[in-house]
One Martini backbone bead per residue (centre of mass of N, CA, C, O) as a GRO file, in nm:
protein
  175
    1MET     BB    1  -5.538  -7.432  -1.296
    2VAL     BB    2  -5.447  -7.110  -1.229
    3ILE     BB    3  -5.559  -7.149  -0.938
    4GLN     BB    4  -5.531  -7.312  -0.653
    5GLN     BB    5  -5.722  -7.107  -0.502
    6ILE     BB    6  -6.077  -7.097  -0.542
    7LEU     BB    7  -6.309  -6.849  -0.424
    8PHE     BB    8  -6.284  -6.585  -0.628
    9PHE     BB    9  -6.412  -6.493  -0.951
   10PHE     BB   10  -6.480  -6.212  -1.175
   11PHE     BB   11  -6.661  -6.117  -1.458
   12VAL     BB   12  -6.663  -5.820  -1.669
   13THR     BB   13  -6.834  -5.630  -1.922
   14CYS     BB   14  -6.743  -5.368  -2.162
   15ILE     BB   15  -6.457  -5.151  -2.294
   16GLN     BB   16  -6.136  -5.281  -2.433
   17SER     BB   17  -5.820  -5.356  -2.442
   18SER     BB   18  -5.630  -5.673  -2.425
   19SER     BB   19  -5.331  -5.594  -2.327
   20ILE     BB   20  -5.470  -5.527  -2.066
   21ILE     BB   21  -5.486  -5.634  -1.726
   22ASN     BB   22  -5.762  -5.628  -1.529
   23ILE     BB   23  -5.758  -5.581  -1.169
   24VAL     BB   24  -5.974  -5.655  -0.895
   25PHE     BB   25  -5.988  -5.556  -0.543
   26THR     BB   26  -6.070  -5.609  -0.203
   27VAL     BB   27  -6.015  -5.397   0.093
   28LYS     BB   28  -6.027  -5.466   0.453
   29ASN     BB   29  -5.866  -5.443   0.748
   30LEU     BB   30  -5.543  -5.470   0.718
   31GLU     BB   31  -5.477  -5.311   0.946
   32GLY     BB   32  -5.360  -5.529   1.198
   33ASN     BB   33  -5.394  -5.788   0.990
   34GLU     BB   34  -5.189  -6.043   0.932
   35ARG     BB   35  -5.355  -6.242   0.765
   36LEU     BB   36  -5.439  -6.040   0.538
   37GLN     BB   37  -5.155  -5.949   0.464
   38THR     BB   38  -5.052  -6.225   0.378
   39SER     BB   39  -5.260  -6.274   0.160
   40PHE     BB   40  -5.192  -6.031  -0.014
   41PHE     BB   41  -4.895  -6.095  -0.062
   42THR     BB   42  -4.943  -6.365  -0.202
   43LEU     BB   43  -5.104  -6.267  -0.436
   44ILE     BB   44  -4.907  -6.050  -0.551
   45SER     BB   45  -4.643  -6.215  -0.569
   46SER     BB   46  -4.760  -6.439  -0.754
   47LEU     BB   47  -4.854  -6.261  -0.980
   48PHE     BB   48  -4.566  -6.133  -1.040
   49GLN     BB   49  -4.414  -6.401  -1.094
   50TYR     BB   50  -4.613  -6.483  -1.365
   51THR     BB   51  -4.647  -6.171  -1.443
   52SER     BB   52  -4.641  -5.898  -1.627
   53ILE     BB   53  -4.654  -5.586  -1.495
   54GLU     BB   54  -4.703  -5.410  -1.756
   55ASN     BB   55  -5.001  -5.561  -1.804
   56LEU     BB   56  -5.106  -5.425  -1.541
   57GLN     BB   57  -5.424  -5.322  -1.388
   58LEU     BB   58  -5.504  -5.182  -1.083
   59HIS     BB   59  -5.793  -5.226  -0.864
   60VAL     BB   60  -5.893  -5.058  -0.556
   61ILE     BB   61  -6.114  -5.160  -0.302
   62GLY     BB   62  -6.123  -4.945  -0.005
   63ASP     BB   63  -5.978  -4.847   0.263
   64SER     BB   64  -5.738  -4.634   0.360
   65ASP     BB   65  -5.549  -4.823   0.521
   66SER     BB   66  -5.542  -5.051   0.308
   67GLN     BB   67  -5.431  -4.876   0.075
   68GLN     BB   68  -5.163  -4.817   0.216
   69PHE     BB   69  -5.068  -5.107   0.228
   70VAL     BB   70  -5.077  -5.156  -0.073
   71ASP     BB   71  -4.875  -4.941  -0.153
   72ARG     BB   72  -4.634  -5.053   0.005
   73THR     BB   73  -4.628  -5.332  -0.124
   74LEU     BB   74  -4.598  -5.241  -0.422
   75GLN     BB   75  -4.339  -5.086  -0.376
   76ASP     BB   76  -4.169  -5.327  -0.269
   77LEU     BB   77  -4.243  -5.477  -0.566
   78HIS     BB   78  -4.212  -5.256  -0.804
   79TYR     BB   79  -4.483  -5.111  -0.860
   80THR     BB   80  -4.548  -4.840  -1.110
   81ASN     BB   81  -4.818  -4.837  -1.173
   82GLU     BB   82  -5.113  -4.728  -1.181
   83ILE     BB   83  -5.368  -4.684  -0.931
   84ASN     BB   84  -5.703  -4.764  -0.882
   85LYS     BB   85  -5.871  -4.583  -0.635
   86LEU     BB   86  -6.142  -4.698  -0.420
   87HIS     BB   87  -6.372  -4.594  -0.190
   88ILE     BB   88  -6.595  -4.764  -0.004
   89ASP     BB   89  -6.766  -4.531   0.118
   90ASP     BB   90  -6.832  -4.385  -0.145
   91LEU     BB   91  -6.968  -4.628  -0.286
   92THR     BB   92  -7.188  -4.682  -0.078
   93VAL     BB   93  -7.331  -4.413  -0.116
   94GLU     BB   94  -7.369  -4.416  -0.431
   95TYR     BB   95  -7.498  -4.743  -0.411
   96GLU     BB   96  -7.721  -4.784  -0.193
   97LYS     BB   97  -7.987  -4.843  -0.360
   98LEU     BB   98  -7.856  -5.113  -0.478
   99ILE     BB   99  -7.738  -5.263  -0.219
  100SER     BB  100  -7.961  -5.290  -0.001
  101PRO     BB  101  -8.140  -5.515  -0.132
  102LEU     BB  102  -7.913  -5.728  -0.141
  103ILE     BB  103  -7.862  -5.750   0.160
  104LYS     BB  104  -8.149  -5.842   0.236
  105LEU     BB  105  -8.161  -6.097   0.036
  106PHE     BB  106  -7.831  -6.224   0.071
  107SER     BB  107  -7.785  -6.236   0.367
  108SER     BB  108  -7.662  -6.359   0.623
  109GLY     BB  109  -7.656  -6.365   0.969
  110HIS     BB  110  -7.382  -6.258   0.934
  111THR     BB  111  -7.238  -5.945   0.955
  112TYR     BB  112  -6.998  -5.971   0.763
  113TYR     BB  113  -7.207  -6.022   0.503
  114LYS     BB  114  -7.323  -5.706   0.519
  115ASP     BB  115  -7.109  -5.586   0.368
  116PRO     BB  116  -7.086  -5.389   0.090
  117LEU     BB  117  -6.832  -5.517  -0.035
  118PHE     BB  118  -7.000  -5.784  -0.135
  119PHE     BB  119  -7.201  -5.582  -0.338
  120LEU     BB  120  -7.025  -5.444  -0.583
  121SER     BB  121  -6.972  -5.634  -0.831
  122PRO     BB  122  -7.240  -5.571  -1.006
  123PHE     BB  123  -7.105  -5.252  -1.043
  124LEU     BB  124  -6.837  -5.233  -1.210
  125HIS     BB  125  -6.946  -5.098  -1.477
  126ARG     BB  126  -6.976  -4.821  -1.301
  127ILE     BB  127  -6.705  -4.790  -1.135
  128LEU     BB  128  -6.539  -4.828  -1.368
  129PRO     BB  129  -6.402  -4.749  -1.636
  130GLU     BB  130  -6.541  -4.742  -1.956
  131ASN     BB  131  -6.278  -4.872  -2.115
  132ILE     BB  132  -6.359  -5.138  -1.987
  133SER     BB  133  -6.413  -5.486  -2.089
  134HIS     BB  134  -6.220  -5.638  -1.879
  135VAL     BB  135  -6.236  -5.822  -1.561
  136ILE     BB  136  -6.067  -5.929  -1.268
  137MET     BB  137  -6.190  -6.070  -0.970
  138LEU     BB  138  -6.032  -6.078  -0.646
  139ASP     BB  139  -5.938  -6.233  -0.390
  140ILE     BB  140  -5.681  -6.223  -0.138
  141ASP     BB  141  -5.690  -6.561  -0.093
  142LEU     BB  142  -5.470  -6.610  -0.323
  143ARG     BB  143  -5.278  -6.823  -0.562
  144PHE     BB  144  -5.043  -6.827  -0.802
  145ASP     BB  145  -4.914  -7.069  -1.074
  146HIS     BB  146  -4.978  -6.865  -1.310
  147ASP     BB  147  -5.062  -6.684  -1.564
  148VAL     BB  148  -5.327  -6.461  -1.586
  149LYS     BB  149  -5.357  -6.470  -1.893
  150GLN     BB  150  -5.505  -6.740  -1.908
  151LEU     BB  151  -5.759  -6.631  -1.781
  152TYR     BB  152  -5.808  -6.387  -1.970
  153GLU     BB  153  -5.841  -6.566  -2.237
  154LEU     BB  154  -6.136  -6.658  -2.176
  155PHE     BB  155  -6.272  -6.413  -2.316
  156ASN     BB  156  -6.251  -6.539  -2.609
  157GLN     BB  157  -6.517  -6.730  -2.542
  158PHE     BB  158  -6.685  -6.498  -2.567
  159ASN     BB  159  -6.978  -6.346  -2.641
  160GLN     BB  160  -7.213  -6.092  -2.673
  161THR     BB  161  -7.393  -6.236  -2.427
  162HIS     BB  162  -7.156  -6.224  -2.241
  163ILE     BB  163  -7.081  -6.093  -1.894
  164LEU     BB  164  -6.994  -6.362  -1.724
  165GLY     BB  165  -6.762  -6.527  -1.504
  166ILE     BB  166  -6.765  -6.808  -1.268
  167ALA     BB  167  -6.670  -6.940  -0.981
  168ARG     BB  168  -6.669  -7.109  -0.723
  169GLU     BB  169  -6.841  -7.024  -0.425
  170ASN     BB  170  -6.790  -7.030  -0.058
  171GLN     BB  171  -6.968  -6.800   0.011
  172PRO     BB  172  -7.274  -6.745   0.158
  173VAL     BB  173  -7.354  -6.475   0.011
  174TYR     BB  174  -7.357  -6.646  -0.287
  175ARG     BB  175  -7.598  -6.878  -0.232
   0.00000   0.00000   0.00000
């Protein structure tokens, strides 16, 4: 398996060239949370260790403080590609009518899992630029042991009726 710990990755199909690997992740409350910061650093440093940075396009959905942490971390790791930053609060307002019913239907009793952050993934085809045909969505508590290109190449097995591939999810919000 490409990733040692698979908690969540999600594929969405739209329209784009396959030479660039688009990766999206969500970050919230990274500032002041050493555990989340360590998780993010592990994800990014392992991704960069096994994958050519030139081929990556990162999309970050998160709050302002977390995005600043992401910027600093990527700068420290010499990632110079443009980063598509999307603010969680703006997206929550824009997609509220779509997200609210999902929260009511699929949230567990724990308030943590009622955060709109967990319910944006079904709308990536609307959120991300239209020229993207394939995207890998990752939780930040993953570590790569191989090139993410191997995972990305699984899109070659999709036909025109496939819109997503998903790994086992251990979060109660998705059960």
